[in-house]
VMD Tcl script that builds the backbone (N, CA, C; Angstrom):
set m [mol new atoms 360]
animate dup $m
set s [atomselect $m all]
$s set {name element resname resid chain x y z} {
  {N N MET 1 A 5.123 13.009 -16.841}
  {CA C MET 1 A 5.367 13.872 -15.560}
  {C C MET 1 A 4.593 13.278 -14.393}
  {N N ILE 2 A 4.886 13.049 -13.032}
  {CA C ILE 2 A 4.012 12.796 -12.145}
  {C C ILE 2 A 4.109 14.170 -11.254}
  {N N GLN 3 A 2.991 14.690 -11.086}
  {CA C GLN 3 A 3.004 16.210 -10.222}
  {C C GLN 3 A 2.188 15.799 -8.986}
  {N N LEU 4 A 2.860 16.039 -7.939}
  {CA C LEU 4 A 1.967 15.992 -6.636}
  {C C LEU 4 A 1.502 17.537 -6.166}
  {N N THR 5 A 0.083 17.546 -6.010}
  {CA C THR 5 A -0.275 18.567 -5.339}
  {C C THR 5 A -1.330 18.299 -4.190}
  {N N PRO 6 A -1.314 19.093 -3.572}
  {CA C PRO 6 A -2.404 18.834 -2.522}
  {C C PRO 6 A -3.682 17.856 -2.592}
  {N N GLN 7 A -4.306 18.172 -3.911}
  {CA C GLN 7 A -5.211 17.520 -4.247}
  {C C GLN 7 A -5.180 16.127 -4.766}
  {N N THR 8 A -3.853 15.595 -4.635}
  {CA C THR 8 A -3.499 14.103 -5.392}
  {C C THR 8 A -3.943 13.232 -4.298}
  {N N ARG 9 A -4.771 12.242 -5.067}
  {CA C ARG 9 A -5.382 11.301 -4.020}
  {C C ARG 9 A -4.369 10.072 -3.861}
  {N N ILE 10 A -4.061 9.750 -2.800}
  {CA C ILE 10 A -2.778 8.541 -2.228}
  {C C ILE 10 A -3.649 7.741 -1.298}
  {N N PHE 11 A -3.461 6.134 -1.595}
  {CA C PHE 11 A -3.745 4.786 -0.964}
  {C C PHE 11 A -2.653 3.858 -0.530}
  {N N LEU 12 A -2.460 3.543 0.685}
  {CA C LEU 12 A -1.549 2.918 0.909}
  {C C LEU 12 A -2.172 1.578 0.947}
  {N N CYS 13 A -1.701 0.453 0.499}
  {CA C CYS 13 A -2.265 -0.892 0.611}
  {C C CYS 13 A -1.440 -1.017 1.845}
  {N N LEU 14 A -2.433 -1.331 3.174}
  {CA C LEU 14 A -1.812 -1.900 4.368}
  {C C LEU 14 A -1.173 -3.197 4.274}
  {N N GLU 15 A -1.729 -4.364 3.697}
  {CA C GLU 15 A -1.068 -5.509 3.533}
  {C C GLU 15 A 0.316 -5.517 2.537}
  {N N PRO 16 A 1.421 -6.156 3.048}
  {CA C PRO 16 A 2.512 -6.080 2.100}
  {C C PRO 16 A 2.078 -6.866 1.179}
  {N N VAL 17 A 2.794 -6.582 -0.119}
  {CA C VAL 17 A 2.648 -7.677 -1.668}
  {C C VAL 17 A 3.807 -7.984 -1.954}
  {N N ASP 18 A 3.603 -9.130 -2.711}
  {CA C ASP 18 A 5.054 -9.811 -3.330}
  {C C ASP 18 A 5.442 -8.637 -4.473}
  {N N PHE 19 A 6.712 -8.139 -4.352}
  {CA C PHE 19 A 7.066 -7.459 -5.116}
  {C C PHE 19 A 7.602 -8.068 -6.341}
  {N N ARG 20 A 7.582 -9.370 -6.615}
  {CA C ARG 20 A 7.933 -10.020 -7.667}
  {C C ARG 20 A 6.721 -9.400 -9.084}
  {N N ARG 21 A 5.229 -9.142 -8.389}
  {CA C ARG 21 A 4.348 -8.182 -9.241}
  {C C ARG 21 A 4.960 -7.245 -9.966}
  {N N GLY 22 A 4.512 -6.869 -11.039}
  {CA C GLY 22 A 4.456 -5.906 -11.950}
  {C C GLY 22 A 3.558 -4.883 -11.999}
  {N N ILE 23 A 3.333 -3.989 -13.036}
  {CA C ILE 23 A 2.367 -3.002 -13.301}
  {C C ILE 23 A 1.141 -3.810 -13.267}
  {N N ASP 24 A 0.818 -4.624 -13.802}
  {CA C ASP 24 A -0.391 -5.232 -14.036}
  {C C ASP 24 A -0.790 -6.262 -12.898}
  {N N GLY 25 A 0.002 -6.930 -11.966}
  {CA C GLY 25 A -0.220 -7.482 -10.844}
  {C C GLY 25 A -0.611 -6.396 -9.877}
  {N N LEU 26 A -0.275 -5.592 -9.659}
  {CA C LEU 26 A -0.238 -4.437 -8.689}
  {C C LEU 26 A -1.683 -3.751 -8.830}
  {N N THR 27 A -2.031 -3.614 -10.301}
  {CA C THR 27 A -3.608 -2.851 -10.979}
  {C C THR 27 A -4.578 -4.125 -10.511}
  {N N GLN 28 A -4.136 -4.989 -10.235}
  {CA C GLN 28 A -5.508 -6.221 -10.208}
  {C C GLN 28 A -5.367 -6.183 -8.422}
  {N N ILE 29 A -4.188 -5.754 -7.650}
  {CA C ILE 29 A -4.662 -5.613 -6.482}
  {C C ILE 29 A -5.685 -4.415 -6.239}
  {N N CYS 30 A -5.130 -3.329 -6.808}
  {CA C CYS 30 A -5.774 -1.990 -6.962}
  {C C CYS 30 A -7.493 -2.506 -7.054}
  {N N ARG 31 A -8.018 -3.382 -8.230}
  {CA C ARG 31 A -9.114 -3.515 -8.524}
  {C C ARG 31 A -9.880 -4.534 -7.452}
  {N N ALA 32 A -9.388 -5.502 -7.146}
  {CA C ALA 32 A -9.787 -6.808 -6.518}
  {C C ALA 32 A -9.748 -6.517 -5.196}
  {N N GLU 33 A -9.025 -6.137 -4.456}
  {CA C GLU 33 A -8.572 -5.978 -2.876}
  {C C GLU 33 A -9.065 -4.428 -2.629}
  {N N LEU 34 A -8.708 -3.369 -3.322}
  {CA C LEU 34 A -8.772 -1.571 -2.851}
  {C C LEU 34 A -9.968 -1.273 -3.270}
  {N N SER 35 A -10.712 -1.971 -4.152}
  {CA C SER 35 A -11.752 -1.800 -4.744}
  {C C SER 35 A -11.637 -0.033 -5.773}
  {N N SER 36 A -10.749 0.123 -6.308}
  {CA C SER 36 A -10.399 1.309 -6.774}
  {C C SER 36 A -9.791 0.767 -7.931}
  {N N GLU 37 A -10.108 1.949 -8.879}
  {CA C GLU 37 A -9.820 1.944 -10.524}
  {C C GLU 37 A -8.571 2.534 -10.721}
  {N N PRO 38 A -7.183 1.986 -11.096}
  {CA C PRO 38 A -5.796 2.542 -11.135}
  {C C PRO 38 A -6.047 3.744 -12.210}
  {N N PHE 39 A -7.060 3.771 -13.078}
  {CA C PHE 39 A -7.047 4.847 -13.968}
  {C C PHE 39 A -7.476 6.063 -13.526}
  {N N SER 40 A -7.804 6.297 -12.157}
  {CA C SER 40 A -8.616 7.338 -11.353}
  {C C SER 40 A -7.251 8.798 -11.273}
  {N N GLY 41 A -6.147 8.356 -11.449}
  {CA C GLY 41 A -5.275 9.371 -11.235}
  {C C GLY 41 A -4.807 9.079 -10.010}
  {N N THR 42 A -5.303 8.320 -8.982}
  {CA C THR 42 A -4.555 7.872 -7.670}
  {C C THR 42 A -3.344 7.251 -7.797}
  {N N ILE 43 A -2.512 7.745 -6.696}
  {CA C ILE 43 A -1.231 7.137 -6.349}
  {C C ILE 43 A -1.458 6.023 -5.617}
  {N N PHE 44 A -1.093 4.706 -5.724}
  {CA C PHE 44 A -1.395 3.822 -4.755}
  {C C PHE 44 A 0.223 2.866 -4.373}
  {N N VAL 45 A 0.475 3.068 -3.081}
  {CA C VAL 45 A 1.602 2.710 -2.484}
  {C C VAL 45 A 1.797 1.481 -1.775}
  {N N PHE 46 A 2.537 0.619 -2.072}
  {CA C PHE 46 A 2.691 -0.635 -1.812}
  {C C PHE 46 A 4.047 -0.782 -1.186}
  {N N ARG 47 A 4.063 -1.978 -0.192}
  {CA C ARG 47 A 5.317 -2.324 0.757}
  {C C ARG 47 A 5.365 -3.695 0.689}
  {N N ASN 48 A 6.653 -3.929 0.407}
  {CA C ASN 48 A 7.137 -5.320 0.735}
  {C C ASN 48 A 6.859 -5.902 1.826}
  {N N ARG 49 A 7.324 -7.196 1.845}
  {CA C ARG 49 A 6.938 -8.118 3.269}
  {C C ARG 49 A 8.043 -7.542 4.558}
  {N N ARG 50 A 9.269 -7.340 3.896}
  {CA C ARG 50 A 10.395 -6.947 4.792}
  {C C ARG 50 A 10.456 -5.562 4.996}
  {N N ALA 51 A 9.462 -4.939 4.783}
  {CA C ALA 51 A 9.690 -3.176 4.747}
  {C C ALA 51 A 10.647 -2.488 4.293}
  {N N ARG 52 A 11.364 -3.033 3.392}
  {CA C ARG 52 A 12.498 -2.436 2.815}
  {C C ARG 52 A 12.357 -2.066 1.608}
  {N N ALA 53 A 11.149 -1.834 1.116}
  {CA C ALA 53 A 10.953 -1.276 -0.003}
  {C C ALA 53 A 9.340 -0.959 -0.391}
  {N N LEU 54 A 9.078 0.225 -1.017}
  {CA C LEU 54 A 7.979 0.905 -1.507}
  {C C LEU 54 A 7.681 0.944 -2.930}
  {N N LYS 55 A 6.743 0.532 -3.585}
  {CA C LYS 55 A 6.175 0.423 -5.030}
  {C C LYS 55 A 5.028 1.605 -5.081}
  {N N PRO 56 A 5.107 2.830 -5.350}
  {CA C PRO 56 A 3.781 3.664 -5.959}
  {C C PRO 56 A 3.663 3.258 -7.230}
  {N N VAL 57 A 2.485 3.350 -7.514}
  {CA C VAL 57 A 2.000 3.070 -9.075}
  {C C VAL 57 A 0.545 4.083 -9.469}
  {N N THR 58 A 0.688 4.904 -10.582}
  {CA C THR 58 A -0.031 5.823 -10.772}
  {C C THR 58 A -0.324 5.598 -12.106}
  {N N VAL 59 A -1.206 6.572 -12.864}
  {CA C VAL 59 A -1.244 6.780 -14.118}
  {C C VAL 59 A -1.346 8.148 -14.603}
  {N N ASP 60 A -0.631 8.304 -15.541}
  {CA C ASP 60 A -0.244 10.063 -16.062}
  {C C ASP 60 A -1.622 10.128 -17.303}
  {N N GLY 61 A -2.335 9.518 -17.742}
  {CA C GLY 61 A -3.141 10.047 -18.659}
  {C C GLY 61 A -2.621 9.124 -20.198}
  {N N GLN 62 A -1.127 8.851 -19.991}
  {CA C GLN 62 A -0.838 8.193 -21.534}
  {C C GLN 62 A -0.273 6.666 -21.010}
  {N N GLY 63 A -0.021 6.538 -19.742}
  {CA C GLY 63 A 0.335 5.125 -19.359}
  {C C GLY 63 A 0.463 4.967 -17.917}
  {N N TYR 64 A 1.119 3.619 -17.512}
  {CA C TYR 64 A 1.344 3.721 -16.023}
  {C C TYR 64 A 2.613 4.023 -15.672}
  {N N TRP 65 A 2.952 4.429 -14.419}
  {CA C TRP 65 A 4.023 4.677 -13.564}
  {C C TRP 65 A 4.338 3.938 -12.644}
  {N N LEU 66 A 5.262 3.098 -12.797}
  {CA C LEU 66 A 5.723 1.974 -11.535}
  {C C LEU 66 A 6.906 2.529 -11.198}
  {N N LEU 67 A 7.149 2.892 -9.710}
  {CA C LEU 67 A 8.064 3.514 -8.918}
  {C C LEU 67 A 8.544 2.605 -7.917}
  {N N GLN 68 A 9.791 2.510 -7.731}
  {CA C GLN 68 A 10.456 1.443 -6.463}
  {C C GLN 68 A 11.398 2.430 -5.556}
  {N N LYS 69 A 11.380 2.432 -4.214}
  {CA C LYS 69 A 12.468 2.940 -3.454}
  {C C LYS 69 A 12.828 1.855 -2.457}
  {N N ARG 70 A 13.961 1.403 -2.739}
  {CA C ARG 70 A 14.561 0.354 -1.701}
  {C C ARG 70 A 15.495 1.181 -1.050}
  {N N LEU 71 A 15.362 0.794 0.612}
  {CA C LEU 71 A 16.618 1.123 1.334}
  {C C LEU 71 A 17.857 0.691 1.139}
  {N N SER 72 A 18.729 0.961 1.278}
  {CA C SER 72 A 20.135 0.550 1.337}
  {C C SER 72 A 20.456 -0.303 2.505}
  {N N GLU 73 A 19.880 0.338 3.265}
  {CA C GLU 73 A 19.918 -0.185 4.615}
  {C C GLU 73 A 18.883 -0.347 5.551}
  {N N GLY 74 A 18.724 -0.929 6.297}
  {CA C GLY 74 A 17.278 -0.699 7.370}
  {C C GLY 74 A 16.101 -1.029 6.666}
  {N N ARG 75 A 15.125 -0.526 7.324}
  {CA C ARG 75 A 13.344 -0.728 7.009}
  {C C ARG 75 A 12.907 0.724 7.059}
  {N N PHE 76 A 11.898 0.468 6.578}
  {CA C PHE 76 A 10.840 1.665 6.938}
  {C C PHE 76 A 10.301 1.540 8.009}
  {N N GLY 77 A 10.393 2.663 8.793}
  {CA C GLY 77 A 10.143 2.363 10.241}
  {C C GLY 77 A 8.489 2.517 10.748}
  {N N TRP 78 A 7.946 3.373 9.905}
  {CA C TRP 78 A 6.313 3.603 9.906}
  {C C TRP 78 A 5.643 2.850 8.835}
  {N N TRP 79 A 4.353 2.424 9.305}
  {CA C TRP 79 A 3.704 1.817 8.444}
  {C C TRP 79 A 2.040 1.661 9.320}
  {N N PRO 80 A 1.267 2.135 8.813}
  {CA C PRO 80 A -0.235 1.995 9.671}
  {C C PRO 80 A -0.439 0.620 9.879}
  {N N GLY 81 A -0.838 0.187 11.100}
  {CA C GLY 81 A -1.555 -0.993 11.644}
  {C C GLY 81 A -2.746 -1.169 10.754}
  {N N SER 82 A -3.110 -2.466 10.795}
  {CA C SER 82 A -4.341 -3.099 10.163}
  {C C SER 82 A -5.488 -2.730 11.035}
  {N N THR 83 A -6.185 -2.013 10.166}
  {CA C THR 83 A -7.673 -1.477 10.976}
  {C C THR 83 A -9.059 -2.087 10.564}
  {N N GLY 84 A -8.777 -3.673 9.544}
  {CA C GLY 84 A -9.797 -4.135 8.901}
  {C C GLY 84 A -10.062 -3.493 7.404}
  {N N GLU 85 A -9.135 -2.507 7.224}
  {CA C GLU 85 A -9.556 -2.016 5.644}
  {C C GLU 85 A -8.235 -2.465 5.115}
  {N N ALA 86 A -8.508 -2.378 3.646}
  {CA C ALA 86 A -7.490 -2.714 2.828}
  {C C ALA 86 A -6.183 -1.659 2.576}
  {N N ALA 87 A -7.215 -0.171 2.725}
  {CA C ALA 87 A -6.206 0.879 2.360}
  {C C ALA 87 A -6.421 1.802 3.228}
  {N N ARG 88 A -5.668 2.879 3.261}
  {CA C ARG 88 A -5.582 4.099 4.125}
  {C C ARG 88 A -4.944 5.212 3.025}
  {N N SER 89 A -5.819 6.404 3.510}
  {CA C SER 89 A -5.381 7.668 2.553}
  {C C SER 89 A -4.313 8.527 3.196}
  {N N LEU 90 A -3.650 8.999 2.561}
  {CA C LEU 90 A -2.308 9.740 2.863}
  {C C LEU 90 A -2.511 10.832 2.247}
  {N N ALA 91 A -2.183 12.338 2.717}
  {CA C ALA 91 A -2.084 13.399 2.177}
  {C C ALA 91 A -0.376 13.432 1.508}
  {N N VAL 92 A -0.564 14.757 0.621}
  {CA C VAL 92 A 0.798 14.323 -0.344}
  {C C VAL 92 A 2.160 14.747 0.616}
  {N N HIS 93 A 1.973 15.381 1.850}
  {CA C HIS 93 A 2.923 15.917 2.796}
  {C C HIS 93 A 3.434 14.354 3.622}
  {N N GLU 94 A 2.458 13.566 3.820}
  {CA C GLU 94 A 2.706 12.606 4.633}
  {C C GLU 94 A 3.109 11.734 3.580}
  {N N LEU 95 A 3.189 11.429 2.381}
  {CA C LEU 95 A 3.870 10.461 1.347}
  {C C LEU 95 A 5.275 10.968 1.204}
  {N N GLN 96 A 5.513 12.330 1.370}
  {CA C GLN 96 A 6.615 12.518 1.127}
  {C C GLN 96 A 7.592 12.544 2.293}
  {N N MET 97 A 7.162 12.640 3.339}
  {CA C MET 97 A 7.749 11.909 4.814}
  {C C MET 97 A 7.919 10.418 4.694}
  {N N LEU 98 A 7.021 9.443 4.215}
  {CA C LEU 98 A 7.055 8.341 4.415}
  {C C LEU 98 A 8.319 7.954 3.150}
  {N N LEU 99 A 8.463 8.539 2.286}
  {CA C LEU 99 A 9.600 8.376 1.362}
  {C C LEU 99 A 10.605 8.940 1.617}
  {N N TRP 100 A 10.833 9.473 2.669}
  {CA C TRP 100 A 12.211 9.941 3.246}
  {C C TRP 100 A 12.214 8.904 4.707}
  {N N ASN 101 A 11.533 8.089 4.898}
  {CA C ASN 101 A 11.455 7.120 5.917}
  {C C ASN 101 A 11.347 7.766 7.339}
  {N N GLY 102 A 10.573 8.740 7.070}
  {CA C GLY 102 A 10.061 9.545 8.549}
  {C C GLY 102 A 8.596 8.886 8.947}
  {N N ASP 103 A 8.161 9.572 9.829}
  {CA C ASP 103 A 6.526 8.929 10.444}
  {C C ASP 103 A 5.712 10.222 10.096}
  {N N PRO 104 A 4.831 9.931 9.132}
  {CA C PRO 104 A 3.952 11.354 8.947}
  {C C PRO 104 A 3.034 11.406 9.982}
  {N N GLU 105 A 2.865 10.788 11.049}
  {CA C GLU 105 A 1.937 10.858 12.339}
  {C C GLU 105 A 2.609 11.818 13.262}
  {N N ARG 106 A 3.837 11.659 13.367}
  {CA C ARG 106 A 4.988 12.316 14.219}
  {C C ARG 106 A 5.632 13.881 13.792}
  {N N ALA 107 A 5.314 13.859 12.491}
  {CA C ALA 107 A 5.719 15.154 12.149}
  {C C ALA 107 A 5.312 16.697 12.263}
  {N N GLY 108 A 4.148 16.552 12.610}
  {CA C GLY 108 A 3.694 17.912 13.246}
  {C C GLY 108 A 3.467 18.787 11.995}
  {N N ALA 109 A 3.128 18.336 10.602}
  {CA C ALA 109 A 3.031 19.179 9.371}
  {C C ALA 109 A 1.761 19.358 9.365}
  {N N GLN 110 A 1.116 20.587 9.250}
  {CA C GLN 110 A -0.281 20.984 9.156}
  {C C GLN 110 A -0.536 20.390 7.549}
  {N N PRO 111 A -1.972 20.289 7.683}
  {CA C PRO 111 A -2.756 19.805 6.301}
  {C C PRO 111 A -2.699 20.744 5.367}
  {N N ALA 112 A -2.449 20.619 3.674}
  {CA C ALA 112 A -2.676 21.684 3.193}
  {C C ALA 112 A -3.814 22.572 3.101}
  {N N TRP 113 A -4.948 22.064 3.690}
  {CA C TRP 113 A -6.288 22.920 3.417}
  {C C TRP 113 A -6.442 23.434 4.625}
  {N N ARG 114 A -5.343 23.715 5.763}
  {CA C ARG 114 A -5.876 24.294 7.067}
  {C C ARG 114 A -6.296 25.596 6.566}
  {N N ARG 115 A -7.206 26.129 7.128}
  {CA C ARG 115 A -7.792 27.357 7.088}
  {C C ARG 115 A -6.885 28.442 7.815}
  {N N VAL 116 A -7.042 29.567 6.973}
  {CA C VAL 116 A -5.956 30.652 7.549}
  {C C VAL 116 A -6.934 31.927 8.293}
  {N N SER 117 A -6.338 32.245 9.531}
  {CA C SER 117 A -7.178 33.043 10.163}
  {C C SER 117 A -7.035 34.378 9.429}
  {N N THR 118 A -8.119 35.217 9.371}
  {CA C THR 118 A -7.986 36.365 8.776}
  {C C THR 118 A -8.518 37.813 9.693}
  {N N ALA 119 A -8.530 37.122 10.941}
  {CA C ALA 119 A -8.703 38.387 11.882}
  {C C ALA 119 A -7.053 38.993 12.256}
  {N N GLY 120 A -7.489 40.015 12.642}
  {CA C GLY 120 A -6.050 40.903 12.325}
  {C C GLY 120 A -5.457 41.157 14.071}
}
mol reanalyze $m
mol bondsrecalc $m
mol representation Tube
mol addrep $m
């Protein structure tokens, strides 16, 4: 079972990848290009060149999970631009927005760690 909590680490691979790659090919990208270990419990999200599909990869302690979301029409409208880095971190609520083809930067959601005012 994959559980998304506010502590879940999520990385987007900024460059599109060949979606003929399976678990082994995508975990190789994690190690070689993102300098990250797939067994860390991090969720790695990849996008194809046409921006019509996403592939998240993660490990649950027993094995790998490879998920795919392909849009029946259109393209994913938001994807961060290249900043010279191979990956960008995302919060859980941003991943949820991305999976629904929304723009996490324009959603206006507060991060899960926001301080709560105790002044009355």
